[in-house]
C-alpha distance (Angstrom), angle and dihedral (degrees) to the residues before:
residue distance angle dihedral
M1 . . .
F2 3.78 . .
Y3 3.81 95.9 .
N4 3.81 116.3 106.4
S5 3.80 112.1 -173.8
A6 3.82 93.4 -161.6
Y7 3.80 93.0 55.6
F8 3.79 90.2 43.8
R9 3.82 91.7 53.3
E10 3.81 92.8 45.8
W11 3.81 94.2 48.8
S12 3.81 92.6 42.3
A13 3.80 91.7 52.8
A14 3.81 90.5 48.2
L15 3.80 91.2 47.4
I16 3.81 93.3 51.6
A17 3.80 91.8 43.5
T18 3.82 92.0 52.7
M19 3.81 93.7 54.2
P20 3.85 89.8 97.0
S21 3.80 87.7 61.6
F22 3.82 86.4 53.6
A23 3.81 87.0 53.0
L24 3.80 88.7 48.6
G25 3.81 89.1 54.6
L26 3.81 88.9 49.9
N27 3.79 90.9 51.6
N28 3.80 94.9 46.9
G29 3.81 93.8 45.8
W30 3.80 94.3 44.0
L31 3.81 97.0 95.1
S32 3.80 94.4 51.3
A33 3.80 90.8 44.0
T34 3.82 94.3 51.2
H35 3.81 95.2 40.5
H36 3.82 94.0 101.1
Y37 3.82 92.0 51.8
F38 3.79 92.8 55.6
T39 3.82 96.3 43.8
S40 3.81 94.1 49.5
D41 3.79 123.7 98.5
H42 3.81 89.4 -107.4
S43 3.81 103.2 47.5
P44 3.85 109.0 -176.7
I45 3.82 91.5 -136.7
G46 3.80 97.8 35.6
P47 3.82 129.4 -111.2
I48 3.80 112.9 -23.1
S49 3.80 132.4 -162.5
H50 3.81 129.9 -132.4
E51 3.80 87.7 -111.1
Y52 3.81 90.8 56.4
I53 3.82 90.7 48.9
S54 3.79 88.8 50.7
W55 3.81 90.6 55.1
L56 3.80 93.1 43.7
S57 3.80 88.8 57.0
S58 3.79 97.9 42.8
I59 3.81 108.2 33.3
P60 3.85 95.2 80.0
F61 3.79 88.8 62.0
L62 3.79 92.2 51.9
S63 3.81 93.5 50.4
A64 3.82 88.7 45.0
L65 3.81 87.6 67.5
L66 3.82 89.3 67.4
G67 3.80 88.2 57.4
L68 3.79 89.5 62.4
L69 3.81 88.6 75.8
F70 3.79 92.7 47.8
W71 3.79 120.1 35.6
G72 3.80 101.4 53.5
N73 3.81 94.5 49.3
L74 3.80 91.6 43.5
S75 3.81 91.2 52.5
E76 3.81 91.6 52.5
R77 3.80 94.7 44.9
L78 3.82 103.9 39.1
G79 3.80 101.4 22.0
R80 3.79 135.2 -109.5
K81 3.81 96.9 -78.3
P82 3.86 98.9 51.3
T83 3.79 88.7 44.6
G84 3.80 89.2 51.4
F85 3.81 89.4 55.4
I86 3.80 92.9 49.2
L87 3.81 87.4 46.7
G88 3.80 90.7 63.9
L89 3.81 94.4 54.7
P90 3.85 99.8 75.6
Y91 3.82 91.1 51.9
T92 3.82 90.5 47.4
I93 3.82 91.4 50.2
M94 3.82 91.2 46.3
Y95 3.81 95.3 55.4
A96 3.81 92.2 40.1
M97 3.82 88.7 57.1
M98 3.82 91.0 48.3
C99 3.81 90.2 50.3
V100 3.80 94.8 54.6
S101 3.82 101.2 36.2
H102 3.81 138.3 43.0
D103 3.79 94.4 -175.1
Q104 3.82 112.0 129.6
T105 3.80 93.7 -135.0
V106 3.80 91.8 50.1
I107 3.82 90.4 50.3
L108 3.80 90.4 51.3
V109 3.82 92.2 48.6
A110 3.81 90.1 47.0
R111 3.82 90.7 53.3
A112 3.79 89.2 51.1
I113 3.83 91.9 51.2
G114 3.80 91.2 49.6
G115 3.78 91.2 47.9
F116 3.82 89.8 58.2
A117 3.82 87.8 73.7
N118 3.82 95.7 49.0
V119 3.79 95.6 91.4
G120 3.79 93.3 46.5
C121 3.81 91.3 54.3
I122 3.78 91.3 64.3
M123 3.80 98.9 35.0
C124 3.80 99.2 45.5
V125 3.80 101.9 31.6
T126 3.80 97.4 52.7
L127 3.81 91.5 42.6
Y128 3.82 93.3 52.1
V129 3.80 94.1 46.5
K130 3.79 91.5 47.0
E131 3.82 91.1 51.6
I132 3.82 99.0 48.1
S133 3.80 98.3 44.7
R134 3.80 131.0 89.4
A135 3.78 118.6 -117.8
H136 3.81 94.2 -106.7
T137 3.83 94.4 48.8
R138 3.81 99.1 37.3
E139 3.78 95.7 91.2
R140 3.81 93.9 53.0
L141 3.78 93.6 43.5
L142 3.80 90.7 51.3
N143 3.82 87.7 53.4
M144 3.80 86.4 64.5
F145 3.80 89.7 73.6
S146 3.81 93.8 64.3
L147 3.82 91.7 38.7
S148 3.79 92.1 51.8
F149 3.81 91.0 45.9
S150 3.80 91.8 52.5
L151 3.80 93.2 43.9
G152 3.80 87.5 56.5
S153 3.81 90.3 57.8
V154 3.81 91.5 44.2
Y155 3.79 92.3 48.7
I156 3.79 97.9 50.4
I157 3.81 95.7 42.2
T158 3.81 92.1 46.8
V159 3.80 98.9 46.4
A160 3.82 92.1 41.0
A161 3.79 88.6 60.5
F162 3.81 90.3 62.6
L163 3.83 107.5 26.3
S164 3.79 133.2 69.1
Y165 3.79 119.8 -104.7
E166 3.82 91.6 -106.7
M167 3.82 95.6 47.4
L168 3.81 90.9 48.0
H169 3.79 93.2 58.7
W170 3.80 95.1 44.4
L171 3.80 86.9 53.6
L172 3.82 92.0 49.7
L173 3.80 90.3 48.8
S174 3.81 90.6 53.3
V175 3.82 90.4 53.0
C176 3.81 90.4 55.7
V177 3.80 93.2 48.2
F178 3.81 90.3 47.6
Y179 3.82 89.8 54.8
L180 3.82 92.3 51.5
L181 3.80 90.0 53.2
L182 3.82 95.3 46.1
L183 3.80 92.0 51.1
F184 3.81 90.7 72.2
L185 3.82 88.9 66.3
I186 3.83 98.1 63.9
P187 3.83 130.0 71.4
E188 3.78 131.0 -119.7
S189 3.79 117.4 -91.9
P190 3.82 109.7 -84.4
V191 3.82 89.7 -142.4
F192 3.80 90.5 61.0
H193 3.81 89.2 56.0
I194 3.81 92.5 44.7
K195 3.82 91.3 53.5
N196 3.82 87.9 51.7
N197 3.83 92.5 48.9
D198 3.79 91.7 -116.8
F199 3.80 98.1 134.1
D200 3.80 94.9 164.1
K201 3.80 91.2 61.2
A202 3.79 90.2 42.7
R203 3.81 89.7 55.4
N204 3.82 90.0 47.7
S205 3.80 91.0 54.0
L206 3.80 91.8 47.2
E207 3.79 91.6 45.8
W208 3.83 88.8 58.4
L209 3.81 94.2 42.9
R210 3.82 98.8 42.7
Q211 3.82 98.1 31.4
V212 3.82 89.7 -132.7
K213 3.80 128.5 128.8
D214 3.80 98.2 -178.0
V215 3.83 105.7 116.2
T216 3.82 92.0 -152.5
I217 3.81 92.1 56.9
L218 3.80 91.8 44.4
N219 3.80 92.1 50.8
S220 3.81 89.3 49.5
E221 3.83 88.7 52.9
I222 3.79 89.7 50.9
E223 3.80 90.8 53.5
T224 3.82 89.8 49.8
L225 3.81 92.2 50.5
K226 3.82 89.9 52.2
E227 3.81 86.7 71.0
L228 3.81 88.5 72.2
F229 3.79 90.7 75.0
I230 3.78 134.6 41.0
N231 3.80 99.1 -157.6
K232 3.78 117.1 41.4
S233 3.77 93.9 -153.1
S234 3.78 120.7 68.9
I235 3.78 115.5 -98.8
K236 3.79 128.5 -135.1
F237 3.78 123.2 -111.1
V238 3.82 92.2 -111.8
D239 3.82 90.2 55.8
I240 3.83 87.7 72.8
F241 3.80 88.5 69.0
R242 3.82 96.3 41.2
N243 3.80 98.6 53.5
K244 3.82 118.7 67.5
Y245 3.81 94.3 -146.4
Y246 3.81 94.4 49.5
F247 3.80 91.8 43.9
K248 3.81 95.9 49.7
S249 3.81 93.8 44.6
M250 3.82 88.2 49.1
L251 3.82 92.4 51.8
M252 3.80 92.5 49.2
G253 3.79 92.0 46.0
L254 3.81 92.3 47.1
F255 3.80 92.5 49.9
L256 3.80 95.6 46.9
Q257 3.81 96.4 41.0
T258 3.80 91.9 50.1
C259 3.79 99.1 39.8
I260 3.82 103.2 35.0
I261 3.81 89.4 57.6
N262 3.80 99.7 37.4
A263 3.81 114.1 18.0
T264 3.81 91.3 51.2
G265 3.81 92.0 58.7
F266 3.82 93.2 -114.8
S267 3.82 94.0 123.0
I268 3.80 89.4 52.6
F269 3.82 94.1 49.2
I270 3.82 91.8 49.3
T271 3.80 96.1 44.6
F272 3.81 99.8 39.6
S273 3.82 105.0 24.2
S274 3.82 93.0 127.1
Y275 3.80 92.8 48.5
I276 3.82 92.8 45.8
L277 3.81 92.4 49.8
E278 3.80 90.0 50.1
D279 3.81 90.2 54.4
L280 3.79 96.1 43.6
L281 3.82 98.6 41.5
H282 3.82 96.2 34.6
E283 3.81 91.7 -132.6
R284 3.77 130.5 124.6
N285 3.81 101.4 -150.6
V286 3.82 106.3 55.1
S287 3.83 99.6 150.9
L288 3.81 94.7 118.0
Y289 3.81 91.8 44.2
N290 3.78 88.0 51.6
V291 3.81 90.6 52.0
T292 3.81 88.8 51.4
F293 3.80 89.9 51.5
V294 3.82 94.2 52.7
V295 3.82 92.2 43.1
F296 3.80 87.2 60.0
Q297 3.79 86.7 49.4
T298 3.79 89.4 58.5
L299 3.80 90.7 45.9
G300 3.79 88.7 56.4
C301 3.81 91.5 50.9
C302 3.81 91.4 51.2
L303 3.81 90.5 50.3
A304 3.79 88.5 54.2
F305 3.81 90.6 73.0
F306 3.81 89.6 62.5
V307 3.81 105.3 35.5
T308 3.81 109.8 34.1
N309 3.80 95.0 85.3
L310 3.82 98.2 45.8
L311 3.81 96.5 85.2
G312 3.80 137.1 20.9
R313 3.80 119.9 -74.7
R314 3.81 94.2 -119.4
T315 3.82 91.8 47.1
Y316 3.80 90.7 53.3
I317 3.80 95.3 46.2
V318 3.82 94.9 47.6
S319 3.82 97.2 43.4
S320 3.82 95.7 43.6
C321 3.81 92.2 49.1
M322 3.81 89.9 51.6
I323 3.80 91.8 51.8
C324 3.82 91.7 45.9
S325 3.80 88.5 50.7
G326 3.80 89.9 53.2
I327 3.82 90.6 51.5
L328 3.81 91.6 50.8
F329 3.81 91.1 49.5
T330 3.82 90.0 49.4
L331 3.82 92.1 50.9
S332 3.80 89.4 49.3
V333 3.80 94.3 51.1
Y334 3.83 92.2 41.4
H335 3.79 92.4 55.6
Y336 3.82 96.5 38.5
M337 3.83 94.8 49.1
N338 3.82 90.9 40.0
V339 3.80 89.7 -132.7
I340 3.80 113.7 176.6
I341 3.80 111.4 -152.4
F342 3.80 95.4 151.6
H343 3.78 131.2 -34.8
L344 3.83 99.0 -101.8
F345 3.81 96.7 41.1
P346 3.86 93.1 111.2
L347 3.83 90.0 51.0
V348 3.81 89.8 51.2
L349 3.82 91.1 51.4
M350 3.80 92.5 46.9
S351 3.81 89.9 48.9
I352 3.82 92.0 51.1
Y353 3.81 88.8 49.1
I354 3.80 93.9 50.8
V355 3.81 94.3 44.8
L356 3.80 90.8 51.9
F357 3.79 93.3 44.1
D358 3.81 94.8 49.1
A359 3.80 95.7 39.2
V360 3.79 96.3 48.2
T361 3.81 121.7 -3.5
F362 3.81 101.2 49.0
P363 3.85 101.4 39.5
V364 3.82 95.2 38.9
T365 3.80 90.1 52.3
Y366 3.82 91.1 55.9
I367 3.79 91.5 45.6
Y368 3.80 87.6 51.3
F369 3.81 91.8 51.6
N370 3.78 92.3 53.1
E371 3.81 92.3 47.3
I372 3.81 96.8 52.0
I373 3.82 101.0 34.5
S374 3.81 119.4 73.0
S375 3.80 120.9 -133.4
E376 3.81 96.1 -115.7
S377 3.81 91.6 55.1
S378 3.82 97.1 39.0
N379 3.80 98.7 95.4
H380 3.81 94.9 47.8
I381 3.81 94.4 43.8
F382 3.79 93.2 43.6
T383 3.81 88.4 51.1
I384 3.80 89.5 58.5
M385 3.81 91.5 42.2
M386 3.80 92.1 51.2
L387 3.80 90.2 50.1
G388 3.80 88.6 57.6
K389 3.79 94.1 42.5
N390 3.81 96.3 50.1
L391 3.78 95.5 41.2
G392 3.80 87.2 47.7
W393 3.81 92.6 49.8
F394 3.80 91.8 48.4
C395 3.82 91.7 47.9
S396 3.82 94.5 44.2
V397 3.82 91.5 51.1
K398 3.80 91.1 48.5
L399 3.82 91.0 42.8
Y400 3.80 91.1 51.5
T401 3.81 92.9 54.5
Y402 3.82 88.8 47.3
L403 3.82 92.8 48.3
L404 3.80 91.1 48.5
Y405 3.78 89.8 56.6
H406 3.82 95.0 47.9
I407 3.83 109.1 26.8
H408 3.81 101.1 11.1
I409 3.79 127.4 -135.7
A410 3.82 94.8 -52.6
G411 3.80 91.2 57.7
A412 3.79 91.9 45.0
F413 3.81 91.2 53.9
M414 3.80 89.9 48.3
V415 3.83 91.3 53.2
F416 3.80 92.7 49.4
G417 3.80 90.8 45.1
I418 3.81 89.3 57.1
T419 3.82 94.4 46.5
C420 3.81 91.0 46.6
L421 3.80 90.0 54.2
M422 3.82 89.7 50.0
V423 3.82 89.9 55.1
A424 3.82 89.6 54.3
V425 3.82 93.1 50.0
I426 3.82 95.2 47.9
S427 3.84 92.4 45.3
M428 3.83 89.2 60.2
F429 3.81 88.1 76.0
F430 3.83 95.6 55.7
P431 3.83 120.5 100.9
E432 3.80 121.7 -104.6
S433 3.83 114.6 -111.8
K434 3.81 104.1 -176.3
D435 3.84 113.6 122.8
K436 3.81 92.1 -2.0
S437 3.79 126.7 123.4
L438 3.79 121.2 -124.4
Q439 3.82 89.5 -112.2
T440 3.82 90.6 55.4
I441 3.81 92.1 49.9
K442 3.80 90.2 47.1
A443 3.81 90.2 53.5
E444 3.82 90.8 50.2
L445 3.79 93.0 50.0
H446 3.79 91.8 46.3
S447 3.80 91.3 58.7
């Protein structure tokens, strides 16, 4: 009675398609999850230096830059589904290498190979989900990206607390293989076929997704999906800089993608959560605290399904960044002044930060991207955005280790508190996108 096969197909396709973002969460949370293996008396890869840890954390974001030249073009030429399959291969190779070797150089190379897919996870996953969903479900389906990403971090940090190093990586390898098999069950994006004037294949995709055979209804769906792009034909990369709408949407996307992830301190919390908790709580074994932290991350992602549409996108981004800035300032002062309120106070603050970030800041930002950026320009603009995001992540990770050496964790939190506040102030000048059509937003950005 309550089962709707069309909704089930749509959500299933989105769930399978967002598995690469789950793998991205695994990759980004890997260092924190494996921290206790490497600091034990029987490290599986032998004694490691702080310099090696720094490269383990940052090298995926260097290799991701190579993907900028690859994933967007591949998605436009082969389609979203074949690209999604190819996207799973670097992660599969990475964990296969970690399963068969404990050599430090091999682990570093494996991390670099896995990082090559990082850019594609964001570019291809969000584009596919956007193009298969109905207008009234698109917002919730796009929330699945941030939820899947966070679940990846939760999964790896949780299971790593209970499994051996070897068993962990065999389990991660099986997840990647499972994704490659599931991908055969879902159709190509109908928008990809529409842009290539193959309306028969577009109707076939929609027939599977919507569970409708009526040609009139399918043609109506095709006309609705055409609203996701302004120009039917693909545009060239240089057209981004020639058209005022494309250029302005690119600048806003580049700023938010780079700064929301990095200037807010989020990249640092995700990459170094175990190390930060050790410093703040003055304990060596923080595995269970780390699990608590990522569980709150998942809680925030679940809340996103209920709260992201209550207020405007700009209102959410500005207000959440201000609150996150206040939390970072508080952590800085707390550690610098050595104030003792109660032992787990820093964990409480970090948990509030991550719930807010994953319930509001992170998902709303991706909803905002997909509301202001047209489908035909998505790959080019996301390529530029991913360049900023990955360079920013690499620099913020390196900057954090540098700040720790010179001004310690209190100074690092103060710096990120200031940059987070700057993101909030600059975002005040961006246009609102909630309940506006793409044509309306284009007209605003053209003015």
